[in-house]
C-alpha atoms as a printed R data frame, in Angstrom:
    type eleno elety resid chain resno       x      y       z
1   ATOM     1    CA   MET     A     1  -0.059 -0.004  -0.036
2   ATOM     2    CA   ARG     A     2   2.864  2.374   0.852
3   ATOM     3    CA   GLN     A     3   4.686  1.578  -2.416
4   ATOM     4    CA   PHE     A     4   1.527  2.217  -4.329
5   ATOM     5    CA   LEU     A     5   0.975  5.725  -2.578
6   ATOM     6    CA   GLY     A     6   4.683  6.558  -3.295
7   ATOM     7    CA   LEU     A     7   4.355  5.593  -6.888
8   ATOM     8    CA   LYS     A     8   1.152  7.676  -7.142
9   ATOM     9    CA   LEU     A     9   2.750 10.759  -5.639
10  ATOM    10    CA   ALA     A    10   5.776 10.437  -7.955
11  ATOM    11    CA   VAL     A    11   3.486 10.355 -10.932
12  ATOM    12    CA   ILE     A    12   1.556 13.383  -9.758
13  ATOM    13    CA   PHE     A    13   4.814 15.310  -9.197
14  ATOM    14    CA   CYS     A    14   5.965 14.496 -12.687
15  ATOM    15    CA   VAL     A    15   2.792 15.499 -14.275
16  ATOM    16    CA   ALA     A    16   2.524 18.738 -12.336
17  ATOM    17    CA   SER     A    17   6.174 19.816 -13.208
18  ATOM    18    CA   SER     A    18   6.216 18.608 -16.860
19  ATOM    19    CA   PRO     A    19   4.851 21.996 -18.308
20  ATOM    20    CA   SER     A    20   7.743 24.021 -16.882
21  ATOM    21    CA   TRP     A    21  10.191 21.335 -17.929
22  ATOM    22    CA   ALA     A    22   8.747 21.168 -21.429
23  ATOM    23    CA   GLN     A    23   8.648 24.969 -21.701
24  ATOM    24    CA   SER     A    24  12.384 25.170 -20.685
25  ATOM    25    CA   ILE     A    25  13.303 22.641 -23.526
26  ATOM    26    CA   ASP     A    26  11.226 24.415 -26.028
27  ATOM    27    CA   GLN     A    27  12.786 27.762 -25.379
28  ATOM    28    CA   GLY     A    28  16.380 26.173 -25.458
29  ATOM    29    CA   GLN     A    29  17.520 28.833 -22.952
30  ATOM    30    CA   THR     A    30  19.311 28.785 -19.585
31  ATOM    31    CA   ASP     A    31  17.989 30.741 -16.614
32  ATOM    32    CA   TYR     A    32  21.411 32.119 -15.415
33  ATOM    33    CA   THR     A    33  19.840 33.648 -12.274
34  ATOM    34    CA   THR     A    34  19.320 30.072 -10.879
35  ATOM    35    CA   VAL     A    35  22.322 28.125 -12.226
36  ATOM    36    CA   GLY     A    36  24.545 26.842  -9.447
37  ATOM    37    CA   LEU     A    37  22.309 27.858  -6.584
38  ATOM    38    CA   LEU     A    38  22.451 24.905  -4.240
39  ATOM    39    CA   SER     A    39  21.284 26.695  -1.125
40  ATOM    40    CA   SER     A    40  20.134 30.011  -0.082
41  ATOM    41    CA   ASP     A    41  23.339 30.765   1.893
42  ATOM    42    CA   PRO     A    42  25.699 33.103   0.134
43  ATOM    43    CA   VAL     A    43  28.709 30.881   0.332
44  ATOM    44    CA   LEU     A    44  30.736 30.267  -2.830
45  ATOM    45    CA   SER     A    45  33.666 27.908  -3.449
46  ATOM    46    CA   GLY     A    46  36.884 28.797  -5.170
47  ATOM    47    CA   PHE     A    47  40.576 28.848  -4.498
48  ATOM    48    CA   THR     A    48  43.405 31.310  -3.656
49  ATOM    49    CA   ALA     A    49  45.792 32.293  -6.392
50  ATOM    50    CA   CYS     A    50  48.902 34.485  -6.729
51  ATOM    51    CA   ARG     A    51  48.443 37.959  -8.029
52  ATOM    52    CA   ALA     A    52  50.172 36.994 -11.352
53  ATOM    53    CA   GLU     A    53  52.207 34.241 -12.906
54  ATOM    54    CA   LEU     A    54  55.291 35.921 -14.252
55  ATOM    55    CA   ASP     A    55  57.283 34.218 -17.085
56  ATOM    56    CA   LEU     A    56  60.852 35.476 -16.365
57  ATOM    57    CA   ALA     A    57  63.406 35.701 -19.135
58  ATOM    58    CA   PHE     A    58  66.731 37.155 -20.028
59  ATOM    59    CA   ALA     A    59  67.112 40.167 -22.329
60  ATOM    60    CA   VAL     A    60  70.157 38.549 -23.950
61  ATOM    61    CA   SER     A    61  71.238 35.139 -25.051
62  ATOM    62    CA   GLY     A    62  73.916 33.045 -23.191
63  ATOM    63    CA   LEU     A    63  74.850 29.851 -21.432
64  ATOM    64    CA   VAL     A    64  73.429 29.457 -17.922
65  ATOM    65    CA   SER     A    65  76.340 29.299 -15.501
66  ATOM    66    CA   GLU     A    66  74.549 29.425 -12.161
67  ATOM    67    CA   THR     A    67  71.097 28.579 -10.799
68  ATOM    68    CA   LEU     A    68  70.491 29.937  -7.412
69  ATOM    69    CA   VAL     A    69  66.993 28.805  -6.621
70  ATOM    70    CA   ASP     A    70  64.968 25.618  -6.707
71  ATOM    71    CA   GLU     A    71  61.331 24.999  -7.688
72  ATOM    72    CA   GLY     A    72  59.027 25.729  -4.793
73  ATOM    73    CA   GLN     A    73  61.393 28.177  -3.149
74  ATOM    74    CA   ILE     A    74  60.148 31.444  -1.744
75  ATOM    75    CA   VAL     A    75  62.099 34.442  -2.931
76  ATOM    76    CA   SER     A    76  62.003 38.212  -2.234
77  ATOM    77    CA   ALA     A    77  61.948 41.087  -4.636
78  ATOM    78    CA   GLY     A    78  65.624 41.723  -5.689
79  ATOM    79    CA   ASP     A    79  66.889 38.278  -5.023
80  ATOM    80    CA   ILE     A    80  69.341 36.887  -7.687
81  ATOM    81    CA   LEU     A    81  67.732 33.856  -9.405
82  ATOM    82    CA   MET     A    82  70.105 32.814 -12.127
83  ATOM    83    CA   ARG     A    83  73.187 34.106 -13.964
84  ATOM    84    CA   LEU     A    84  74.541 33.641 -17.570
85  ATOM    85    CA   ASP     A    85  78.151 33.381 -18.315
86  ATOM    86    CA   GLN     A    86  79.624 36.886 -17.695
87  ATOM    87    CA   GLU     A    87  83.317 36.635 -18.291
88  ATOM    88    CA   ILE     A    88  83.423 38.660 -21.518
89  ATOM    89    CA   GLU     A    89  81.147 41.341 -20.021
90  ATOM    90    CA   LYS     A    90  83.227 41.613 -16.867
91  ATOM    91    CA   ILE     A    91  86.334 42.186 -18.795
92  ATOM    92    CA   ASP     A    92  84.736 44.753 -20.974
93  ATOM    93    CA   LEU     A    93  83.351 46.529 -17.898
94  ATOM    94    CA   ALA     A    94  86.846 46.594 -16.311
95  ATOM    95    CA   ARG     A    95  88.332 47.845 -19.639
96  ATOM    96    CA   ARG     A    96  85.678 50.717 -19.867
97  ATOM    97    CA   LYS     A    97  86.296 51.635 -16.278
98  ATOM    98    CA   THR     A    98  90.097 51.938 -16.860
99  ATOM    99    CA   ILE     A    99  89.435 54.152 -19.946
100 ATOM   100    CA   MET     A   100  86.975 56.261 -18.000
101 ATOM   101    CA   GLN     A   101  89.333 56.772 -15.028
102 ATOM   102    CA   ASP     A   102  92.425 57.632 -17.272
103 ATOM   103    CA   ASP     A   103  92.482 61.385 -17.252
104 ATOM   104    CA   ALA     A   104  96.162 61.853 -18.360
105 ATOM   105    CA   GLU     A   105  95.316 63.472 -21.654
106 ATOM   106    CA   LEU     A   106  92.880 65.829 -20.106
107 ATOM   107    CA   ARG     A   107  95.399 66.869 -17.409
108 ATOM   108    CA   ALA     A   108  98.015 67.333 -20.054
109 ATOM   109    CA   ALA     A   109  95.597 69.502 -22.098
110 ATOM   110    CA   PHE     A   110  94.936 71.667 -19.071
111 ATOM   111    CA   ALA     A   111  98.674 72.174 -18.499
112 ATOM   112    CA   ARG     A   112  99.234 73.047 -22.193
113 ATOM   113    CA   SER     A   113  96.371 75.496 -22.012
114 ATOM   114    CA   ALA     A   114  97.676 77.212 -18.944
115 ATOM   115    CA   ILE     A   115 101.107 77.582 -20.573
116 ATOM   116    CA   ALA     A   116  99.611 78.824 -23.780
117 ATOM   117    CA   ARG     A   117  97.630 81.503 -21.936
118 ATOM   118    CA   LYS     A   118 100.643 82.693 -20.092
119 ATOM   119    CA   GLN     A   119 102.540 82.932 -23.433
120 ATOM   120    CA   MET     A   120  99.688 84.868 -25.009
121 ATOM   121    CA   VAL     A   121  99.362 87.420 -22.102
122 ATOM   122    CA   SER     A   122 103.145 87.914 -22.145
123 ATOM   123    CA   ALA     A   123 103.185 88.467 -25.917
124 ATOM   124    CA   GLU     A   124 100.421 90.876 -25.898
125 ATOM   125    CA   LEU     A   125 102.016 92.931 -23.039
126 ATOM   126    CA   ILE     A   126 105.453 93.018 -24.840
127 ATOM   127    CA   HIS     A   127 103.820 93.963 -28.095
128 ATOM   128    CA   SER     A   128 101.780 96.696 -26.555
129 ATOM   129    CA   THR     A   129 104.574 98.216 -24.404
130 ATOM   130    CA   THR     A   130 107.894 97.783 -26.319
131 ATOM   131    CA   GLY     A   131 106.926 96.369 -29.638
132 ATOM   132    CA   GLY     A   132 109.515 93.594 -29.126
133 ATOM   133    CA   ILE     A   133 107.044 91.017 -30.510
134 ATOM   134    CA   SER     A   134 105.307 91.285 -33.839
135 ATOM   135    CA   LEU     A   135 101.538 91.351 -34.158
136 ATOM   136    CA   GLU     A   136 101.753 87.983 -36.111
137 ATOM   137    CA   GLU     A   137 103.538 86.329 -33.127
138 ATOM   138    CA   VAL     A   138 100.914 87.678 -30.787
139 ATOM   139    CA   GLN     A   139  98.166 86.270 -33.100
140 ATOM   140    CA   ASN     A   140  99.939 82.906 -33.229
141 ATOM   141    CA   ARG     A   141 100.245 82.597 -29.431
142 ATOM   142    CA   SER     A   142  96.545 83.656 -29.131
143 ATOM   143    CA   LEU     A   143  95.581 80.943 -31.593
144 ATOM   144    CA   ALA     A   144  97.706 78.343 -29.680
145 ATOM   145    CA   PHE     A   145  95.748 79.211 -26.533
146 ATOM   146    CA   ARG     A   146  92.412 78.862 -28.332
147 ATOM   147    CA   LEU     A   147  93.370 75.462 -29.717
148 ATOM   148    CA   ALA     A   148  94.387 74.303 -26.384
149 ATOM   149    CA   GLU     A   149  90.957 75.292 -24.882
150 ATOM   150    CA   ILE     A   150  89.257 73.449 -27.824
151 ATOM   151    CA   GLU     A   151  91.315 70.410 -26.989
152 ATOM   152    CA   ILE     A   152  90.198 70.528 -23.520
153 ATOM   153    CA   SER     A   153  86.580 70.628 -24.678
154 ATOM   154    CA   ARG     A   154  87.043 67.674 -26.928
155 ATOM   155    CA   LEU     A   155  88.706 65.634 -24.218
156 ATOM   156    CA   GLU     A   156  85.790 66.583 -21.765
157 ATOM   157    CA   SER     A   157  83.244 65.397 -24.273
158 ATOM   158    CA   GLN     A   158  85.306 62.209 -24.835
159 ATOM   159    CA   ALA     A   159  85.368 61.575 -20.937
160 ATOM   160    CA   LYS     A   160  81.481 61.867 -20.945
161 ATOM   161    CA   LEU     A   161  81.286 59.357 -23.849
162 ATOM   162    CA   ASP     A   162  83.608 57.102 -21.951
163 ATOM   163    CA   ALA     A   163  81.430 57.256 -18.905
164 ATOM   164    CA   PHE     A   164  78.387 56.321 -21.007
165 ATOM   165    CA   ASP     A   165  80.325 53.378 -22.477
166 ATOM   166    CA   HIS     A   166  81.228 52.278 -18.907
167 ATOM   167    CA   LYS     A   167  77.435 52.537 -17.992
168 ATOM   168    CA   THR     A   168  76.427 50.528 -21.015
169 ATOM   169    CA   ALA     A   169  78.983 47.883 -20.221
170 ATOM   170    CA   GLY     A   170  77.455 47.684 -16.694
171 ATOM   171    CA   GLU     A   171  73.994 47.427 -18.040
172 ATOM   172    CA   ASN     A   172  75.163 44.605 -20.417
173 ATOM   173    CA   LEU     A   173  76.544 42.775 -17.462
174 ATOM   174    CA   LYS     A   174  73.430 43.337 -15.315
175 ATOM   175    CA   ARG     A   175  71.189 41.915 -18.114
176 ATOM   176    CA   ARG     A   176  73.025 38.555 -17.704
177 ATOM   177    CA   THR     A   177  71.616 38.223 -14.087
178 ATOM   178    CA   LEU     A   178  67.969 37.262 -13.503
179 ATOM   179    CA   ILE     A   179  66.524 39.090 -10.551
180 ATOM   180    CA   ALA     A   180  63.165 38.517  -8.850
181 ATOM   181    CA   PRO     A   181  60.846 41.376  -9.679
182 ATOM   182    CA   SER     A   182  58.583 40.797  -6.653
183 ATOM   183    CA   ASP     A   183  58.130 38.482  -3.645
184 ATOM   184    CA   GLY     A   184  56.919 35.047  -4.784
185 ATOM   185    CA   ILE     A   185  57.391 31.365  -5.191
186 ATOM   186    CA   ILE     A   186  59.435 29.759  -7.971
187 ATOM   187    CA   SER     A   187  56.784 27.494  -9.465
188 ATOM   188    CA   LYS     A   188  58.717 26.172 -12.443
189 ATOM   189    CA   ILE     A   189  62.397 26.358 -13.842
190 ATOM   190    CA   GLU     A   190  62.384 25.676 -17.684
191 ATOM   191    CA   ILE     A   191  66.173 25.902 -18.181
192 ATOM   192    CA   MET     A   192  69.005 24.556 -15.992
193 ATOM   193    CA   THR     A   193  72.662 25.337 -15.406
194 ATOM   194    CA   GLY     A   194  74.668 24.404 -18.488
195 ATOM   195    CA   GLU     A   195  71.811 25.010 -20.942
196 ATOM   196    CA   SER     A   196  71.553 27.796 -23.465
197 ATOM   197    CA   ALA     A   197  69.029 30.560 -22.873
198 ATOM   198    CA   GLN     A   198  67.653 32.516 -25.754
199 ATOM   199    CA   VAL     A   199  66.478 36.106 -25.795
200 ATOM   200    CA   ASN     A   200  63.058 36.513 -24.151
201 ATOM   201    CA   ASP     A   201  62.453 32.792 -23.857
202 ATOM   202    CA   PRO     A   202  60.812 31.831 -20.634
203 ATOM   203    CA   ILE     A   203  63.432 30.723 -18.104
204 ATOM   204    CA   MET     A   204  61.283 30.172 -14.964
205 ATOM   205    CA   VAL     A   205  57.928 31.075 -13.631
206 ATOM   206    CA   LEU     A   206  57.422 33.222 -10.499
207 ATOM   207    CA   CYS     A   207  54.115 33.098  -8.651
208 ATOM   208    CA   ASP     A   208  53.825 36.781  -7.440
209 ATOM   209    CA   LEU     A   209  52.923 36.791  -3.862
210 ATOM   210    CA   SER     A   210  52.955 40.517  -3.410
211 ATOM   211    CA   GLN     A   211  49.251 40.111  -2.924
212 ATOM   212    CA   LEU     A   212  47.078 36.957  -2.996
213 ATOM   213    CA   GLN     A   213  43.698 36.845  -4.544
214 ATOM   214    CA   PHE     A   214  40.598 34.512  -4.371
215 ATOM   215    CA   VAL     A   215  39.160 33.359  -7.593
216 ATOM   216    CA   ALA     A   216  35.623 31.765  -7.992
217 ATOM   217    CA   ASN     A   217  33.083 31.096 -10.651
218 ATOM   218    CA   ILE     A   218  29.754 31.995  -9.158
219 ATOM   219    CA   PRO     A   219  26.016 32.057 -10.117
220 ATOM   220    CA   VAL     A   220  24.760 35.275 -11.689
221 ATOM   221    CA   ALA     A   221  22.264 35.822  -8.799
222 ATOM   222    CA   TYR     A   222  25.264 36.219  -6.323
223 ATOM   223    CA   ALA     A   223  27.399 38.174  -8.702
224 ATOM   224    CA   ASP     A   224  24.601 40.629  -8.984
225 ATOM   225    CA   LYS     A   225  25.190 41.290  -5.111
226 ATOM   226    CA   LEU     A   226  28.791 42.165  -5.626
227 ATOM   227    CA   ASN     A   227  30.348 45.561  -6.564
228 ATOM   228    CA   LEU     A   228  33.886 46.527  -7.384
229 ATOM   229    CA   GLY     A   229  35.712 47.531  -4.184
230 ATOM   230    CA   MET     A   230  33.108 45.704  -1.968
231 ATOM   231    CA   SER     A   231  34.462 44.126   1.202
232 ATOM   232    CA   VAL     A   232  33.916 40.381   1.575
233 ATOM   233    CA   TRP     A   233  35.192 37.473   3.637
234 ATOM   234    CA   VAL     A   234  37.255 34.623   2.313
235 ATOM   235    CA   GLN     A   235  37.099 31.522   4.346
236 ATOM   236    CA   ILE     A   236  40.147 29.213   4.209
237 ATOM   237    CA   PHE     A   237  39.134 25.517   4.541
238 ATOM   238    CA   SER     A   238  42.529 24.020   5.755
239 ATOM   239    CA   ARG     A   239  42.773 26.501   8.585
240 ATOM   240    CA   ASP     A   240  39.112 27.176   9.195
241 ATOM   241    CA   ILE     A   241  40.085 30.878   9.250
242 ATOM   242    CA   THR     A   242  38.333 33.675   7.582
243 ATOM   243    CA   VAL     A   243  40.307 36.614   6.065
244 ATOM   244    CA   GLY     A   244  39.129 39.919   4.661
245 ATOM   245    CA   GLY     A   245  39.086 40.736   0.978
246 ATOM   246    CA   VAL     A   246  37.985 43.331  -1.599
247 ATOM   247    CA   VAL     A   247  36.235 42.560  -4.954
248 ATOM   248    CA   LYS     A   248  38.661 43.661  -7.770
249 ATOM   249    CA   PHE     A   249  37.057 41.990 -10.861
250 ATOM   250    CA   ILE     A   250  33.637 40.755 -11.934
251 ATOM   251    CA   SER     A   251  33.603 39.285 -15.407
252 ATOM   252    CA   PRO     A   252  31.154 41.016 -17.742
253 ATOM   253    CA   VAL     A   253  30.760 37.840 -19.725
254 ATOM   254    CA   ILE     A   254  28.720 34.786 -18.535
255 ATOM   255    CA   ASP     A   255  30.404 31.435 -19.331
256 ATOM   256    CA   SER     A   256  28.051 29.833 -21.872
257 ATOM   257    CA   ALA     A   257  28.819 26.300 -20.670
258 ATOM   258    CA   SER     A   258  28.239 26.783 -16.861
259 ATOM   259    CA   GLY     A   259  26.259 30.065 -16.782
260 ATOM   260    CA   LEU     A   260  28.679 31.274 -14.083
261 ATOM   261    CA   LEU     A   261  30.716 34.523 -13.714
262 ATOM   262    CA   GLU     A   262  34.415 34.683 -12.792
263 ATOM   263    CA   VAL     A   263  35.004 36.848  -9.651
264 ATOM   264    CA   LYS     A   264  38.449 37.877  -8.268
265 ATOM   265    CA   VAL     A   265  38.904 39.207  -4.700
266 ATOM   266    CA   LEU     A   266  42.246 40.767  -3.522
267 ATOM   267    CA   VAL     A   267  42.996 39.204  -0.063
268 ATOM   268    CA   SER     A   268  43.719 42.134   2.222
269 ATOM   269    CA   ASP     A   269  44.570 40.245   5.257
270 ATOM   270    CA   VAL     A   270  47.819 38.642   4.101
271 ATOM   271    CA   GLU     A   271  49.233 35.888   6.399
272 ATOM   272    CA   ASP     A   272  52.397 34.029   6.223
273 ATOM   273    CA   TRP     A   273  50.629 30.685   5.970
274 ATOM   274    CA   LEU     A   274  48.544 31.688   3.010
275 ATOM   275    CA   ARG     A   275  49.542 29.955  -0.184
276 ATOM   276    CA   PRO     A   276  48.133 29.849  -3.754
277 ATOM   277    CA   GLY     A   277  45.876 26.908  -4.463
278 ATOM   278    CA   MET     A   278  44.105 26.770  -1.062
279 ATOM   279    CA   SER     A   279  40.462 25.941  -1.263
280 ATOM   280    CA   ALA     A   280  38.240 28.638   0.051
281 ATOM   281    CA   ASN     A   281  34.745 29.996   0.240
282 ATOM   282    CA   LEU     A   282  33.614 33.500  -0.601
283 ATOM   283    CA   VAL     A   283  31.254 34.789   2.077
284 ATOM   284    CA   LEU     A   284  29.224 37.902   1.549
285 ATOM   285    CA   LYS     A   285  29.270 40.320   4.476
286 ATOM   286    CA   PRO     A   286  25.860 41.096   5.854
287 ATOM   287    CA   GLN     A   287  24.688 44.456   4.536
């Protein structure tokens, strides 16, 4: 008797709900406002992620001479991660430094200029008082002084060019050292010591930990409750701890397959134990 009643109720439920079901099939459309709503509680699952996955590369080609980090290692901004062979660049830098610091020619030019000036002044005085020196000789000594001044100007310009060459050599050497642009975790190393690195080819991947974010794909009904800059909670499963966050991105496009919207939340309460890939819930704060 109970089985008969249960069967009868099931048949009645199917018959009562069939028009709505048929209408949905006929329309061939998805009601995005209800997709993914498993309960009335505004709790949405997702995971923590790094702010960005950075593909690090060298600006020059060369042979990797030294790898200073391992996969999974936490690094700080400014840490040296890898070096290319640098012997030629070091030699060039030392040579440019020697050239830049060598001011013998400039000092000699100053000395010649000082002597030429004295000779010019003396010649002018003698010519104007006694006439013991011809006007042509005065002009020649004046010209010698001007030429000495021009030589000083040329050498000073050359010294500036030498300084630029030294700076360029330093930059060339610096480009053969890979430095962490931000705090993060080395998630992958593509090329190891002894292998050749090409210009702008990815060498390693740095998961930027300067600020963690929470990523989730949520139903439209919940996404409509969010605004950019809105404060929310992110509940970390493994620690059973809730941290604060701010909504930074709400996708303007609904995924056609799932009917969900991607949402990203910057985690404002950064803790040492927080890592990318942790399962978490997005919890809307009561308004």
